[in-house]
C-alpha positions as semicolon CSV with decimal commas, in nm:
position;residue;x (nm);y (nm);z (nm)
1;P;-0,136;-0,686;-4,474
2;E;-0,218;-0,471;-4,170
3;Q;0,058;-0,634;-3,963
4;R;0,308;-0,589;-4,246
5;A;0,226;-0,217;-4,258
6;K;0,277;-0,193;-3,881
7;N;0,607;-0,383;-3,910
8;L;0,730;-0,141;-4,176
9;E;0,617;0,159;-3,974
10;S;0,802;0,024;-3,669
11;F;1,116;-0,041;-3,873
12;D;1,104;0,310;-4,018
13;V;1,065;0,463;-3,672
14;V;1,358;0,262;-3,534
15;W;1,578;0,337;-3,835
16;S;1,503;0,711;-3,844
17;T;1,535;0,749;-3,466
18;V;1,885;0,605;-3,478
19;R;1,973;0,815;-3,782
20;D;1,847;1,136;-3,621
21;Q;1,937;1,086;-3,255
22;H;2,243;0,862;-3,230
23;F;2,516;1,034;-3,032
24;D;2,780;0,943;-3,291
25;P;2,709;1,116;-3,623
26;N;2,912;0,841;-3,795
27;L;2,698;0,566;-3,634
28;N;3,006;0,372;-3,525
29;G;3,109;0,345;-3,890
30;V;2,792;0,156;-3,988
31;D;2,645;0,238;-4,330
32;W;2,297;0,297;-4,191
33;N;2,142;0,352;-4,534
34;A;2,273;0,011;-4,644
35;V;2,121;-0,146;-4,331
36;R;1,784;0,001;-4,429
37;D;1,821;-0,114;-4,788
38;E;1,906;-0,468;-4,679
39;L;1,663;-0,520;-4,392
40;R;1,351;-0,320;-4,480
41;P;1,243;-0,562;-4,757
42;R;1,298;-0,850;-4,517
43;V;1,080;-0,677;-4,255
44;E;0,813;-0,629;-4,521
45;A;0,826;-1,003;-4,599
46;A;0,835;-1,111;-4,233
47;A;0,577;-1,375;-4,148
48;S;0,532;-1,253;-3,790
49;M;0,592;-0,960;-3,560
50;D;0,857;-1,167;-3,382
51;E;1,044;-1,211;-3,709
52;A;1,018;-0,840;-3,789
53;R;1,132;-0,750;-3,438
54;A;1,433;-0,983;-3,474
55;L;1,532;-0,800;-3,793
56;M;1,503;-0,464;-3,615
57;N;1,722;-0,598;-3,335
58;D;1,967;-0,719;-3,602
59;A;1,986;-0,362;-3,734
60;L;2,048;-0,223;-3,387
61;G;2,303;-0,495;-3,313
62;R;2,515;-0,378;-3,603
63;L;2,583;-0,058;-3,413
64;G;2,777;-0,262;-3,156
65;Q;2,606;-0,108;-2,856
66;T;2,465;-0,340;-2,592
67;H;2,204;-0,101;-2,458
68;F;2,004;-0,065;-2,781
69;A;1,704;-0,298;-2,812
70;I;1,344;-0,323;-2,923
71;I;1,093;-0,336;-2,638
72;P;0,760;-0,483;-2,747
73;G;0,472;-0,239;-2,700
74;D;0,272;-0,476;-2,479
75;I;0,565;-0,521;-2,240
76;Y;0,636;-0,147;-2,239
77;A;0,269;-0,068;-2,171
78;A;0,253;-0,321;-1,888
79;D;0,571;-0,185;-1,731
80;T;0,468;0,181;-1,748
81;A;0,116;0,103;-1,621
82;D;0,269;0,029;-1,281
83;E;0,434;0,372;-1,259
84;P;0,269;0,640;-1,044
85;S;0,102;0,923;-1,234
């Protein structure tokens, strides 16, 4: 249950970040609300973080932009730990 809550929180952050900050107000013609309606229940039912992350990447992939991706927190933390303060 705790992981499912984290998965949903992550999905909501990804979805709302794209909605609020994407450079194209039309989101490349993607019905972003429909993406949420389709994928959020699947994220909630995901059996693992990897499965939930794959669904989030699916959502981002629908925008048709190669530079959008989910970076796992542990990889991000490890990468930024090496940066000078």
